[in-house]
C-alpha positions as CSV (number, residue, x, y, z in Angstrom):
1,M,0.2,0.0,-0.4
2,W,1.0,3.4,-0.2
3,D,3.4,6.0,1.9
4,S,4.5,9.1,1.2
5,A,7.5,8.6,-0.7
6,G,5.5,6.1,-3.2
7,T,3.5,6.1,-6.4
8,L,-0.9,5.8,-6.0
9,R,-1.9,2.8,-6.7
10,L,-5.9,4.3,-8.6
11,L,-8.9,2.2,-8.9
12,H,-11.8,4.2,-11.5
13,V,-15.2,3.0,-11.5
14,I,-17.0,4.6,-14.1
15,P,-20.2,3.2,-15.9
16,S,-18.8,3.3,-19.2
17,Y,-15.9,4.5,-20.4
18,F,-13.6,5.1,-23.6
19,P,-13.9,4.1,-27.0
20,A,-17.6,4.8,-25.7
21,V,-17.6,8.7,-26.8
22,R,-21.3,8.6,-27.1
23,Y,-21.8,9.5,-23.5
24,G,-19.8,12.8,-24.2
25,G,-18.0,14.7,-20.9
26,L,-17.9,11.8,-18.8
27,T,-16.1,9.8,-21.0
28,S,-14.1,12.0,-22.8
29,A,-12.7,13.8,-19.1
30,S,-13.0,10.4,-17.2
31,H,-10.6,9.5,-19.9
32,G,-8.3,12.3,-19.3
33,L,-7.8,12.5,-15.8
34,A,-7.0,8.7,-15.4
35,S,-4.3,9.1,-18.3
36,A,-2.8,12.0,-16.9
37,L,-2.4,10.1,-13.8
38,A,-0.8,7.2,-15.5
39,R,1.9,9.9,-17.1
40,R,2.9,11.2,-13.3
41,G,3.6,8.1,-12.6
42,N,1.2,6.3,-10.7
43,E,-0.7,2.9,-11.5
44,V,-4.3,3.7,-12.9
45,H,-7.1,1.0,-13.5
46,V,-10.7,1.4,-14.1
47,Y,-13.4,-0.7,-13.9
48,T,-16.5,-0.5,-16.4
49,T,-18.9,-1.6,-18.2
50,T,-19.5,-2.9,-21.9
51,V,-21.8,-0.5,-22.3
52,D,-22.6,1.5,-25.5
53,G,-26.1,2.1,-25.9
54,S,-28.3,-0.1,-27.5
55,T,-25.2,-2.3,-27.5
56,D,-21.5,-3.7,-26.2
57,L,-18.2,-2.0,-26.7
58,Q,-15.8,-5.0,-28.6
59,V,-13.2,-5.4,-25.8
60,P,-12.0,-8.1,-23.7
61,H,-14.3,-9.2,-20.9
62,G,-12.2,-8.7,-17.4
63,V,-9.0,-8.8,-18.9
64,P,-7.5,-5.5,-18.6
65,V,-7.0,-3.6,-21.7
66,Q,-4.1,-0.8,-21.5
67,Q,-4.9,2.6,-23.4
68,D,-2.5,4.9,-22.8
69,G,-1.4,4.0,-19.7
70,V,-4.6,2.9,-18.2
71,A,-4.8,-0.7,-17.1
72,V,-8.9,-0.6,-17.9
73,S,-11.2,-3.7,-16.8
74,Y,-14.4,-3.9,-19.1
75,F,-17.1,-6.3,-17.4
76,P,-20.4,-6.9,-19.2
77,S,-24.4,-5.5,-18.1
78,P,-26.8,-8.9,-18.8
79,M,-30.1,-7.3,-17.8
80,L,-30.9,-4.1,-15.8
81,R,-29.1,-1.9,-18.3
82,R,-30.1,1.2,-18.2
83,L,-28.6,1.2,-14.4
84,Y,-25.4,-0.6,-15.9
85,W,-25.3,-4.0,-13.6
86,S,-22.7,-5.4,-13.7
87,P,-22.2,-8.6,-10.9
88,N,-18.8,-9.5,-12.2
89,L,-17.3,-5.4,-11.5
90,A,-18.6,-5.9,-7.9
91,L,-17.0,-9.4,-8.0
92,E,-13.8,-7.7,-9.3
93,M,-13.8,-4.8,-6.4
94,R,-14.1,-6.9,-4.4
95,R,-11.8,-9.0,-4.8
96,T,-9.1,-6.4,-5.5
97,I,-9.8,-3.3,-4.0
98,T,-7.5,-3.8,-0.9
99,T,-5.0,-3.3,-3.3
100,F,-5.7,0.1,-3.7
101,D,-5.1,3.1,-2.2
102,A,-7.9,4.7,-3.6
103,V,-11.2,4.6,-5.7
104,H,-12.8,7.6,-7.6
105,V,-16.6,7.7,-8.0
106,H,-17.8,8.6,-11.5
107,S,-21.2,9.5,-11.7
108,T,-24.6,8.9,-9.7
109,Y,-27.9,7.1,-9.7
110,L,-26.1,4.0,-11.4
111,W,-25.7,1.0,-10.0
112,P,-21.5,0.6,-10.9
113,T,-20.9,3.7,-8.6
114,W,-23.4,2.4,-5.6
115,A,-21.6,-1.0,-5.6
116,A,-18.4,0.9,-5.3
117,A,-19.2,3.5,-2.9
118,R,-20.7,0.2,-0.5
119,I,-17.5,-2.8,-0.9
120,A,-15.1,0.6,-0.3
121,E,-16.8,0.8,3.2
122,R,-16.9,-2.3,3.6
123,F,-13.5,-2.7,3.1
124,V,-12.3,0.8,4.9
125,V,-10.2,2.3,1.9
126,P,-11.1,6.0,0.3
127,Y,-12.9,6.8,-1.5
128,I,-14.1,9.9,-3.5
129,V,-17.5,10.8,-5.9
130,S,-17.0,13.1,-8.8
131,P,-21.6,13.5,-9.9
132,H,-20.2,14.9,-12.8
133,G,-23.1,17.3,-12.9
134,M,-26.1,15.2,-12.0
135,L,-26.9,16.3,-8.5
136,V,-29.2,19.1,-9.5
137,R,-32.0,20.2,-8.7
138,R,-33.7,21.1,-11.6
139,L,-32.5,18.0,-13.7
140,I,-33.8,16.2,-10.4
141,Q,-37.1,17.8,-11.1
142,G,-37.2,17.1,-14.3
143,K,-37.5,13.6,-15.7
144,N,-37.6,11.0,-13.8
145,R,-38.0,12.9,-11.1
146,W,-39.3,9.9,-8.6
147,V,-37.2,7.8,-9.6
148,K,-34.0,9.9,-8.6
149,T,-35.0,11.8,-5.7
150,A,-36.4,8.0,-4.4
151,W,-32.4,7.2,-4.5
152,I,-31.8,10.1,-3.8
153,N,-32.5,9.0,-0.2
154,L,-32.1,5.2,-0.4
155,V,-28.7,5.7,-2.4
156,E,-26.8,8.4,-2.6
157,R,-27.0,10.5,1.0
158,R,-25.2,7.8,3.0
159,S,-23.3,7.6,-0.3
160,L,-22.5,11.3,-0.3
161,R,-21.8,11.2,3.2
162,R,-19.2,8.4,3.6
163,A,-17.1,9.6,0.8
164,W,-13.9,10.7,2.1
165,A,-14.5,14.2,-0.2
166,V,-16.7,15.0,-3.4
167,H,-15.4,16.3,-5.7
168,V,-17.0,18.9,-8.1
169,T,-15.5,21.0,-11.2
170,S,-17.3,24.1,-10.5
171,D,-18.3,26.6,-7.8
172,A,-21.6,26.2,-9.1
173,E,-21.4,22.4,-9.0
174,A,-20.7,23.3,-4.8
175,G,-23.7,25.4,-4.6
176,E,-26.3,22.8,-5.9
177,V,-24.8,20.2,-3.5
178,A,-25.4,21.7,-0.2
179,A,-27.9,23.2,-1.1
180,M,-29.9,19.9,-1.9
181,G,-29.0,19.2,1.7
182,F,-26.2,17.0,1.2
183,K,-23.7,17.0,4.3
184,P,-20.5,15.3,2.9
185,Q,-17.0,15.8,5.2
186,R,-15.6,17.8,2.7
187,V,-16.2,19.5,-0.8
188,C,-12.9,20.0,-3.0
189,K,-12.9,21.7,-6.1
190,V,-11.2,20.9,-9.3
191,W,-11.9,21.8,-12.6
192,H,-12.6,19.3,-15.7
193,G,-9.7,19.4,-17.7
194,V,-8.4,19.6,-21.8
195,D,-7.2,17.9,-24.5
196,W,-6.2,19.1,-27.4
197,S,-5.2,18.0,-31.1
198,S,-2.5,20.5,-33.3
199,E,-3.5,18.3,-36.1
200,F,-7.2,17.5,-37.6
201,P,-8.1,17.4,-40.8
202,A,-9.4,20.4,-43.4
203,L,-13.0,21.1,-42.8
204,A,-13.4,21.0,-46.3
205,A,-11.6,17.5,-46.8
206,G,-14.6,15.6,-44.2
207,P,-18.3,14.7,-43.9
208,F,-18.8,18.1,-43.0
209,A,-17.5,20.2,-46.2
210,G,-20.1,22.4,-47.4
211,L,-20.8,24.0,-44.9
212,P,-21.8,27.9,-44.6
213,R,-19.3,29.9,-42.9
214,P,-18.8,32.1,-41.3
215,Y,-20.7,30.0,-38.6
216,A,-21.6,29.7,-34.9
217,L,-20.7,26.6,-33.2
218,F,-23.0,24.1,-30.8
219,L,-21.3,21.1,-31.0
220,G,-22.3,18.6,-27.7
221,R,-24.9,15.7,-26.8
222,I,-28.8,17.0,-28.3
223,N,-31.1,16.7,-25.6
224,W,-33.1,19.7,-23.4
225,E,-30.5,20.5,-20.6
226,K,-28.1,22.3,-23.3
227,G,-30.4,24.6,-24.0
228,L,-31.0,24.7,-27.9
229,D,-34.0,25.2,-27.7
230,R,-33.4,29.3,-26.5
231,L,-30.8,29.6,-28.8
232,I,-32.7,29.0,-32.2
233,A,-34.8,31.6,-30.5
234,A,-32.4,33.4,-31.2
235,W,-30.8,33.1,-34.2
236,N,-34.8,35.4,-35.1
237,H,-32.4,38.1,-33.7
238,V,-29.5,36.9,-35.8
239,P,-29.4,37.6,-40.0
240,D,-25.7,37.3,-40.6
241,L,-24.4,34.2,-38.8
242,H,-25.3,30.1,-39.4
243,L,-25.9,28.4,-36.6
244,V,-24.1,24.3,-36.7
245,I,-25.5,21.7,-34.4
246,A,-23.5,18.9,-34.3
247,G,-24.1,16.2,-31.7
248,N,-25.8,12.7,-30.3
249,D,-29.9,12.8,-30.6
250,E,-30.6,11.9,-26.6
251,G,-33.9,10.9,-26.2
252,G,-35.3,11.2,-29.4
253,Y,-35.6,15.4,-28.5
254,L,-34.0,16.6,-32.1
255,P,-37.4,16.2,-34.2
256,R,-38.9,19.7,-31.4
257,L,-36.0,21.2,-32.3
258,Q,-36.5,20.8,-35.8
259,E,-39.7,22.1,-35.8
260,L,-39.0,25.0,-34.0
261,V,-36.6,25.4,-36.9
262,R,-39.1,25.4,-39.0
263,A,-41.6,27.6,-36.7
264,G,-38.9,31.3,-36.9
265,N,-37.4,33.0,-39.1
266,G,-34.2,32.2,-40.0
267,S,-34.3,28.3,-40.8
268,D,-32.0,28.7,-43.5
269,R,-29.3,29.3,-41.3
270,I,-29.7,26.7,-38.9
271,H,-27.9,23.2,-40.3
272,F,-28.0,20.1,-37.9
273,V,-24.8,17.2,-39.4
274,G,-25.6,15.1,-36.9
275,P,-22.5,13.3,-34.8
276,A,-18.8,14.5,-35.3
277,S,-15.8,12.1,-34.8
278,N,-13.3,12.8,-31.9
279,E,-11.2,13.6,-35.6
280,H,-13.4,16.0,-37.3
281,K,-14.8,17.8,-34.2
282,W,-11.6,20.0,-33.9
283,A,-12.0,21.0,-37.9
284,L,-15.3,22.1,-36.6
285,L,-14.1,24.2,-33.8
286,S,-11.2,25.0,-36.3
287,A,-13.4,27.0,-38.8
288,A,-16.1,28.2,-36.2
289,E,-16.3,31.7,-35.9
290,M,-17.4,31.1,-32.2
291,F,-18.6,28.8,-29.9
292,L,-21.9,28.5,-28.1
293,L,-22.9,26.5,-25.2
294,P,-26.3,28.2,-23.3
295,S,-27.2,24.9,-21.1
296,Y,-30.2,25.3,-18.5
297,S,-27.5,22.8,-16.6
298,E,-23.9,22.3,-16.3
299,N,-21.8,21.5,-14.3
300,F,-18.7,22.8,-16.0
301,G,-18.5,22.3,-20.3
302,C,-15.7,20.5,-21.4
303,V,-16.3,21.4,-24.8
304,V,-15.8,24.9,-23.8
305,A,-12.5,24.4,-22.4
306,E,-11.7,22.4,-25.9
307,A,-12.5,25.2,-27.1
308,M,-11.0,27.8,-25.6
309,A,-7.6,26.0,-26.6
310,M,-8.6,26.0,-30.3
311,A,-8.2,29.7,-29.7
312,R,-12.0,30.1,-30.2
313,P,-13.9,32.6,-28.4
314,V,-17.1,31.6,-26.5
315,V,-20.7,32.5,-25.1
316,V,-22.5,31.0,-22.0
317,T,-24.7,30.8,-19.8
318,P,-24.5,31.6,-16.4
319,E,-25.1,28.4,-15.8
320,V,-22.3,26.7,-17.5
321,G,-19.7,26.0,-14.3
322,I,-17.2,27.1,-16.5
323,S,-18.0,30.1,-16.6
324,E,-16.2,31.7,-13.7
325,V,-13.0,30.4,-16.1
326,V,-14.4,32.6,-19.0
327,R,-15.5,35.5,-17.5
328,D,-11.9,35.5,-14.7
329,A,-10.5,34.2,-19.0
330,G,-12.0,37.1,-21.4
331,A,-12.3,34.1,-22.8
332,G,-16.1,35.0,-24.2
333,L,-19.1,36.3,-23.3
334,V,-21.7,35.3,-20.3
335,A,-24.6,35.6,-21.1
336,G,-28.3,35.4,-19.5
337,G,-30.1,33.1,-21.2
338,S,-33.0,34.6,-22.6
339,P,-32.9,34.6,-26.7
340,E,-33.1,38.4,-26.6
341,L,-29.7,38.0,-24.9
342,L,-28.3,35.1,-26.4
343,A,-28.6,36.6,-29.9
344,A,-26.8,40.0,-28.1
345,A,-24.0,38.8,-27.1
346,V,-23.7,37.3,-30.6
347,R,-23.6,39.9,-32.7
348,S,-21.2,41.7,-30.5
349,L,-18.7,39.2,-31.7
350,H,-19.5,38.5,-34.7
351,A,-19.5,42.8,-35.1
352,D,-15.9,42.9,-33.9
353,P,-13.3,40.4,-34.5
354,T,-11.1,42.1,-33.1
355,L,-12.6,41.2,-30.1
356,R,-13.3,38.1,-30.8
357,Q,-9.6,37.6,-32.1
358,D,-8.4,39.4,-28.6
359,M,-10.9,36.7,-26.7
360,G,-9.5,33.0,-28.4
361,D,-5.9,34.2,-27.3
362,R,-6.8,34.8,-23.7
363,G,-9.3,31.5,-23.5
364,R,-6.0,29.4,-25.5
365,R,-3.5,30.9,-23.0
366,A,-6.5,30.0,-20.3
367,A,-6.7,26.4,-21.3
368,L,-3.5,25.7,-21.4
369,E,-2.2,27.1,-18.5
370,R,-4.8,26.6,-16.6
371,L,-7.2,23.7,-17.7
372,S,-4.3,21.2,-18.9
373,W,-5.0,17.8,-17.8
374,D,-1.3,17.2,-16.2
375,A,-2.3,20.1,-13.8
376,V,-6.0,19.2,-13.3
377,A,-3.8,15.6,-12.5
378,A,-1.3,17.1,-9.8
379,D,-4.3,18.7,-8.0
380,M,-6.1,15.6,-8.2
381,E,-3.0,13.4,-7.1
382,A,-3.0,15.1,-3.8
383,L,-6.3,14.7,-2.8
384,Y,-6.2,10.8,-3.1
385,A,-1.8,10.9,-1.6
386,A,-3.8,13.0,1.6
387,A,-6.4,10.6,1.5
388,A,-4.8,7.6,1.4
389,E,-2.4,9.2,4.2
390,R,-5.5,9.5,6.3
391,Y,-7.0,5.6,6.2
392,S,-2.9,5.0,6.9
393,A,-2.6,6.3,9.5
394,T,-6.5,5.0,10.9
395,R,-5.5,1.5,9.9
396,H,-2.0,1.6,12.0
């Protein structure tokens, strides 16, 4: 086990993991953190499921697969797939958990995170919980309200109370945890990191060839949380700029948005282009005039950090966790969520190329200095080490 002079042996438990990229920020953030921790010399393991939407990842089961220095073990979910139920994952945890210095549990409302918290508690191994923005009142009061409320009362309150720490990525997320009455031992804020590419195909050479210019870009999961309804309404007040909406349709929300486009007066300037691969998203970002994320709720906003790293100015709503970084760095505009206010922010950036350049440059500097995965991993490593040291002292 760990001592103050040694490296850490860490276990991350995540319902789904790379290459299940359909799950957006959770997948990219957990992989970015795990691989950065491994680069720092730690021994990093991930236990996850094979679930990839309605299909399964084509990977070996229960055998560590090396991905960017991380040993990833995938376990099948034979039933109750919406909860990611995987008895083999729990069996492996019970067999190996005492060999780890700390356990990092990602997500809430799902079986693997519940199982990991209970097993860690039973074997007296410190665990940290990252809710990844799922403990937000507005989201709980929306879809599956009563199921989520029951799960919180029966499961999550205990998991958060017994955790060594709850990891949040923004002041807004910390506020939500407090407002919901959770009483964790400690709440620690560490931002998400960002990876970006300096090599990507030209936009004209990929599946998005022919997109009209100039355009503003939304890139992410297409669901109600992202505020796309108010962004589409804003385009009634943006007369001379195209809007490109790229992403995976979640829960069949796309037809509702398409109907809103048809009902407005900017339908010829709004383009739904479908999902973007990791390779081609960089081309979309590079060619965009600005990036937009008008979410109703967003614990951080990894794609905003990616846009900043690509020197794109951004427009976000205050409910987006990374808005504090955007504001402090001068990397874009934080606008109220009404269509009129969003439109005014977009128009002001569109009309001023010098302002766009300055904000893009400041955003890139902030991403390099404050949001690199190596910097984030160093902060998380300190958190794990403190937990391991405290528990090691308790055992002895």
